[in-house]
C-alpha positions in Angstrom: 33.6 -19.4 -37.5 34.3 -16.1 -35.6 31.5 -13.6 -34.7 31.8 -9.9 -35.1 31.8 -7.7 -32.0 28.3 -6.5 -32.9 27.0 -10.1 -33.1 28.7 -11.1 -29.9 27.2 -8.3 -27.9 23.9 -8.5 -29.7 23.8 -4.7 -30.2 21.1 -2.9 -32.2 21.6 -3.6 -35.8 22.3 -7.3 -35.3 18.7 -8.4 -35.7 18.0 -7.9 -31.9 17.1 -4.2 -31.7 16.8 -3.0 -28.2 18.1 -6.2 -26.6 20.1 -6.3 -23.5 23.6 -7.6 -23.7 24.1 -11.3 -23.6 24.7 -12.5 -20.0 24.1 -9.0 -18.7 20.4 -8.8 -17.8 20.6 -5.3 -16.4 22.6 -3.7 -19.2 20.4 -2.4 -22.0 20.9 -0.8 -25.3 17.5 0.8 -25.6 15.6 3.1 -23.3 12.3 1.6 -24.4 13.5 -1.9 -23.4 14.8 -0.7 -20.0 11.7 1.3 -19.2 9.3 -1.6 -19.7 7.3 -2.8 -16.7 8.9 -6.2 -17.0 12.3 -5.7 -18.7 13.3 -9.4 -18.7 11.7 -12.7 -19.4 12.4 -13.9 -15.9 10.5 -11.0 -14.4 7.5 -11.8 -16.6 7.5 -15.4 -15.5 7.9 -14.6 -11.8 5.1 -11.9 -12.1 2.8 -14.5 -13.8 3.4 -17.1 -11.1 2.8 -14.5 -8.2 -0.4 -13.2 -9.8 -1.7 -16.8 -10.5 -1.0 -17.7 -6.8 -2.8 -14.6 -5.6 -5.9 -15.4 -7.7 -5.9 -19.0 -6.5 -5.7 -18.2 -2.8 -9.5 -18.3 -2.1 -10.0 -21.6 -4.0 -9.2 -25.2 -3.5 -7.0 -25.3 -6.5 -4.7 -26.9 -7.5 -5.1 -30.1 -5.4 -2.2 -32.4 -4.9 -2.8 -35.6 -2.9 -6.1 -34.2 -1.7 -4.4 -31.1 -0.3 -5.0 -27.7 -1.8 -1.6 -26.3 -2.8 -2.4 -22.6 -2.5 -5.6 -22.4 -0.4 -3.8 -22.6 2.9 -2.4 -19.1 2.3 -5.8 -17.6 2.3 -7.5 -19.8 4.9 -9.3 -18.6 8.0 -8.4 -15.2 9.4 -5.6 -14.5 7.0 -7.7 -13.5 4.1 -8.9 -10.3 5.6 -5.4 -9.0 6.6 -4.3 -9.8 3.0 -7.3 -7.8 1.6 -6.4 -4.9 3.9 -2.9 -5.1 2.6 -4.2 -4.6 -1.0 -6.2 -1.6 0.0 -3.3 0.0 1.8 -1.1 -0.7 -1.2 -3.3 1.4 -3.4 -3.1 4.4 -1.0 0.7 3.9 -0.5 1.3 4.0 -4.2 -0.2 7.6 -4.1 2.1 8.7 -1.3 5.1 7.1 -3.1 4.3 9.3 -6.2 4.3 12.4 -4.0 7.2 11.7 -1.6 9.3 9.1 -3.4 9.0 10.3 -7.0 8.3 14.1 -6.6 10.2 14.5 -3.4 7.5 16.4 -1.5 7.2 15.6 2.2 3.7 14.9 3.3 2.1 13.8 6.6 -1.4 14.4 5.5 -2.2 11.2 3.6 -4.8 10.1 6.1 -6.7 13.4 5.4 -7.0 12.7 1.7 -8.0 9.1 2.5 -10.8 10.5 4.7 -11.9 12.8 1.9 -12.2 9.9 -0.4 -14.1 7.8 2.2 -16.7 10.5 2.9 -17.0 11.3 -0.8 -17.9 7.7 -1.4 -20.4 7.8 1.5 -22.0 10.9 0.1 -22.3 9.5 -3.4 -22.9 5.8 -2.7 -24.2 5.6 0.9 -27.8 5.5 2.0 -29.3 8.7 3.3 -30.9 8.8 6.7 -32.2 11.5 9.0 -28.7 12.2 10.3 -26.3 11.6 7.3 -26.2 12.4 3.6 -26.3 9.8 0.9 -27.4 9.2 -2.7 -27.2 5.5 -3.1 -25.3 5.6 -6.4 -23.6 2.5 -7.8 -19.9 1.6 -7.3 -18.9 2.7 -10.8 -19.8 6.3 -9.8 -18.9 6.5 -6.1 -15.5 4.8 -6.4 -14.0 7.1 -9.2 -15.9 10.0 -7.5 -14.0 9.4 -4.3 -10.7 9.6 -6.1 -11.7 12.6 -8.1 -13.0 14.5 -5.1 -9.8 13.8 -3.2 -7.8 15.0 -6.2 -9.7 18.2 -6.4 -9.1 18.9 -2.7 -5.4 18.2 -3.3 -5.4 20.7 -6.2 -7.0 23.3 -3.9 -4.3 22.8 -1.3 -1.4 22.4 -3.7 -0.9 26.1 -4.5 0.0 26.7 -0.9 1.9 23.5 -0.3 4.1 23.7 -3.4 5.6 27.0 -2.2 6.9 25.2 0.9 9.7 22.7 1.3 11.0 20.2 3.8 9.9 20.6 7.4 7.5 23.5 6.6 5.6 21.4 4.0 5.4 18.5 6.5 3.9 20.8 9.1 1.3 22.1 6.7 0.2 18.7 5.6 0.2 17.5 9.2 -2.2 20.3 10.0 -4.6 18.9 7.4 -5.1 15.7 9.5 -6.2 17.6 12.6 -8.4 19.9 10.5 -10.1 16.9 8.9 -10.8 15.3 12.3 -12.2 18.6 13.7 -14.4 19.1 10.6 -15.8 15.6 11.0 -16.9 16.4 14.6 -18.7 19.6 13.6 -22.5 19.7 13.2 -22.4 20.0 9.4 -19.5 17.5 9.2 -21.6 14.9 11.0 -23.9 14.9 8.0 -21.0 13.3 6.1 -19.1 11.5 8.8 -21.9 10.3 11.1 -21.7 9.9 14.9 -18.2 11.0 16.2 -17.9 7.8 18.2 -19.5 5.2 15.9 -19.2 6.7 12.4 -21.6 5.9 9.6 -22.3 3.0 7.2 -20.3 3.1 4.0 -21.4 1.7 0.6 -20.8 -2.0 0.0 -19.1 -3.8 -2.9 -22.2 -4.2 -5.1 -22.2 -3.8 -8.9 -25.4 -2.4 -10.2 -26.3 -0.3 -13.3 -28.1 2.4 -11.2 -29.3 3.0 -7.7 -32.3 1.0 -6.6 -31.7 -1.7 -9.1 -30.8 -5.3 -8.3 -27.0 -5.7 -8.2 -25.6 -7.7 -11.1 -22.8 -8.9 -8.8 -22.1 -8.4 -5.1 -19.1 -9.0 -2.8 -21.2 -8.2 0.3 -22.6 -11.7 0.7 -21.7 -15.4 0.2 -22.7 -16.8 -3.1 -21.5 -18.5 -6.2 -19.2 -17.1 -9.0 -19.1 -19.3 -12.1 -19.0 -22.9 -10.7 -17.4 -21.9 -7.4 -19.1 -21.5 -4.0 -17.3 -18.5 -2.7 -17.5 -16.6 0.6 -18.0 -12.9 1.1 -14.4 -12.5 2.2 -13.1 -14.3 -0.9 -15.2 -12.1 -3.2 -14.0 -8.9 -1.5 -10.4 -10.1 -1.7 -10.6 -10.8 -5.5 -12.2 -7.4 -6.1 -9.5 -5.7 -4.2 -6.8 -7.7 -6.0 -8.0 -6.7 -9.4 -8.2 -3.0 -8.3 -4.7 -3.2 -6.7 -3.2 -4.7 -9.9 -4.9 -1.9 -12.0 -3.5 0.8 -9.7 -0.1 -0.8 -9.7 0.1 -0.7 -13.5 -1.2 2.9 -13.5 1.4 4.0 -10.9 4.2 2.2 -12.8 3.2 3.8 -16.0 3.1 7.3 -14.4 6.7 6.9 -13.1 8.1 5.9 -16.5 6.1 8.5 -18.4 7.1 12.1 -19.3 5.3 13.2 -16.1 7.2 10.8 -14.0 10.6 11.8 -15.4 9.7 15.5 -14.8 8.8 14.7 -11.2 12.0 12.9 -10.6 14.0 15.8 -12.1 12.3 18.2 -9.7 13.0 15.8 -6.8 16.7 15.5 -7.6 17.3 19.2 -8.3 14.3 21.5 -8.7 16.2 24.6 -9.8 18.1 22.7 -12.5 14.8 21.1 -13.7 13.2 24.5 -14.0 16.2 25.9 -15.9 15.8 22.9 -18.3 12.2 24.0 -19.0 10.2 21.9 -16.6 7.5 24.0 -15.0 7.9 23.2 -11.3 4.5 24.5 -10.1 2.6 22.6 -12.8 4.2 19.2 -12.0 4.1 19.6 -8.2 0.4 20.4 -8.6 0.0 17.2 -10.7 1.9 15.2 -8.0 -0.5 16.4 -5.3 -3.5 15.6 -7.5 -2.3 12.1 -8.4 -1.3 11.3 -4.8 -4.7 12.5 -3.6 -6.5 10.5 -6.2 -4.8 7.3 -5.1 -5.4 8.2 -1.4 -9.1 8.8 -2.2 -9.6 5.5 -3.9 -7.7 3.7 -1.0 -9.8 5.5 1.6 -13.1 4.6 -0.1 -12.1 1.0 -0.4 -10.9 0.8 3.2 -14.1 2.4 4.5 -16.2 -0.1 2.4 -14.1 -3.0 3.7 -14.4 -2.0 7.4 -18.1 -1.0 7.0 -18.2 1.7 9.8 -15.5 4.2 10.7 -15.5 7.3 12.9 -13.8 10.5 11.7 -11.0 10.0 14.3 -9.8 6.9 12.4 -8.2 9.2 9.8 -5.5 10.4 12.2 -1.8 11.1 12.4 -0.9 7.5 13.3 -2.4 6.4 9.9 -0.3 8.9 8.1 2.8 7.8 9.9 2.0 4.2 9.0 2.1 5.1 5.3 5.4 7.0 5.8 6.7 3.8 7.5 5.6 1.8 4.5 7.8 3.9 2.2 10.8 4.1 4.5 10.8 0.4 5.3 10.0 -0.8 1.8 12.0 1.7 -0.2 11.2 5.3 -1.1 10.6 6.0 -4.8 10.2 2.5 -6.0 7.0 0.5 -6.8 8.6 -2.8 -5.7 9.6 -1.2 -2.4 6.1 0.1 -1.8 4.7 -3.4 -2.3 7.3 -4.9 0.1 6.8 -2.1 2.7 3.0 -2.5 2.6 3.2 -6.3 3.1 5.6 -5.8 6.0 3.8 -3.0 7.8 0.2 -4.4 7.4 1.0 -8.1 7.9 3.9 -7.6 10.2 1.7 -7.0 13.3 -0.3 -10.1 12.6 2.9 -12.1 12.3 4.3 -10.6 15.5 1.0 -11.5 17.3 1.2 -15.1 16.0 4.8 -15.4 17.1 3.9 -14.0 20.5 1.1 -16.6 20.9 3.5 -19.3 19.9 6.1 -18.1 22.4 3.4 -18.0 25.0 2.7 -21.6 24.4 6.4 -22.4 24.8 6.5 -20.8 28.3 7.2 -23.3 31.0 7.7 -26.1 28.6 10.9 -28.1 28.0 11.2 -27.0 24.4 14.3 -25.3 23.0 12.5 -21.9 22.8 11.2 -21.9 26.3 14.1 -19.9 27.6 13.5 -17.2 24.9 9.8 -17.2 25.7 10.5 -16.8 29.5 13.0 -13.9 28.8 10.7 -11.9 26.5 7.1 -12.6 27.8 5.5 -11.8 31.1 2.1 -12.8 32.4 1.8 -10.5 35.4 3.5 -8.5 38.1 6.7 -10.1 39.5 7.4 -11.9 36.2 10.4 -10.6 34.2 9.8 -9.8 30.5 9.4 -6.9 28.1 6.1 -8.0 26.4 2.9 -8.7 28.3 0.5 -11.4 27.1 -2.4 -9.5 28.7 -4.8 -7.7 26.5 -4.5 -4.4 28.3 -1.1 -3.6 29.6 -0.5 0.2 29.9 3.1 1.3 30.6 5.7 -1.3 31.2 5.7 -4.2 30.3 4.3 -3.5 26.8 1.3 -5.2 25.2 1.5 -6.6 21.7 0.2 -3.4 20.1 2.8 -1.2 21.8 5.4 -3.8 20.9 4.5 -3.4 17.2 4.8 0.4 17.4 8.2 0.1 19.0 9.3 -2.3 16.2 8.1 0.2 13.6 10.1 3.0 15.1 13.3 0.9 15.4 13.0 -0.4 11.8 12.6 3.2 10.5 15.7 4.3 12.4 17.7 1.2 11.2 16.7 1.6 7.6 17.4 5.3 7.5 20.9 4.8 8.9 22.0 1.5 7.3 19.8 0.9 4.2 18.0 4.0 2.9 16.4 1.9 0.1 14.7 -0.3 2.7 13.7 -3.8 1.9 14.1 -3.1 -1.8 17.7 -2.2 -1.2 18.3 -5.4 0.7 16.8 -7.3 -2.2 19.1 -5.5 -4.7 22.1 -6.4 -2.5 21.1 -10.0 -2.4 20.7 -10.1 -6.2 24.1 -8.3 -6.7 25.8 -10.8 -4.4 24.6 -13.8 -6.3 25.3 -12.1 -9.7 28.9 -11.5 -8.9 29.5 -14.7 -6.8 32.1 -16.1 -6.2 33.9 -12.8 -6.5 33.6 -10.2 -3.7 33.6 -7.2 -5.9 
């Protein structure tokens, strides 16, 4: 029996409306199918496995031969850096909407994170003789932080949207220094607290109203369901849920009418306006959405750390988010995830590798030569990286070494792989898809 061409290709009208072509998972016959969050069954299965593993990290499940299969990923000191990664991911998603999707250069992301942090402190923090606070519950101060940052973004946007390229970057860069200066002024200290120590930020406690007993708290060890769970694990799970919600929200924005309009403005703003897309309106929306994500991320980061001075929301933090996009892949949700993981967890990995190499120094192991060539423990010892805690100048300490690696990676990705880690992943998939052919 022979099949018709329509049946062979499984085109719409053959009982499989909107399906992708058989054997061609990236070739679609329906825009609705192609624009789904998970376009293929494989993506759904992989996403389900990853999310399941992430939720099982703080628990001793599943157990195989009396060994927790997943728990080792979240043991000890690693759970807090992973939690910080989730918080930074939320803020990075906002910058990706502005820079990657809308094409507007910004170096002021740390400013909007600070606005969200101090809005959360004003709404949810405890008032003292030196700082403001209203003690409102999290379901008010967390959305309030995002909305306040979005409103500030809307106020700044009319000036910013009239600029492009380097001029826009300079304007947003100035916001960072303005924010730090405002936090050190007398009236600014009522929000930010002491310039050197900062102030206490609201904790992760869920109550119906201020002054009432929390229904659930992530600020102390306790028990959820039938599990004894630590404070760090509680905080991690809360941040994981919030990060997943914001991921879905950011993905839906990029594939919506608004997202398509922002991408059209990014690719060719004059042509987009000729087609009927109001440039000012959508750039305003881009700044508001980006600021909203930044405000939420800043509030969560402040709550996670507990106490931050105003100087924490500085240029280096903004550059760190730019590095996330450049290393991960500008304009893509997957690239933002990969870049956040790399930038936030990378320093910890480098620190662990440095400690391991330090242990190999002077031994007869196969890596002792590499350790002796890279590390130094004092004057007279050759090496680029010092194992000392404080090592100004040359040789560099581990912190300076991380900064150098960031700079080198940004240069390498801009020159050789503009799509960053996401582009490398696409190349790997393409290689195995066309294997054994070279074209």
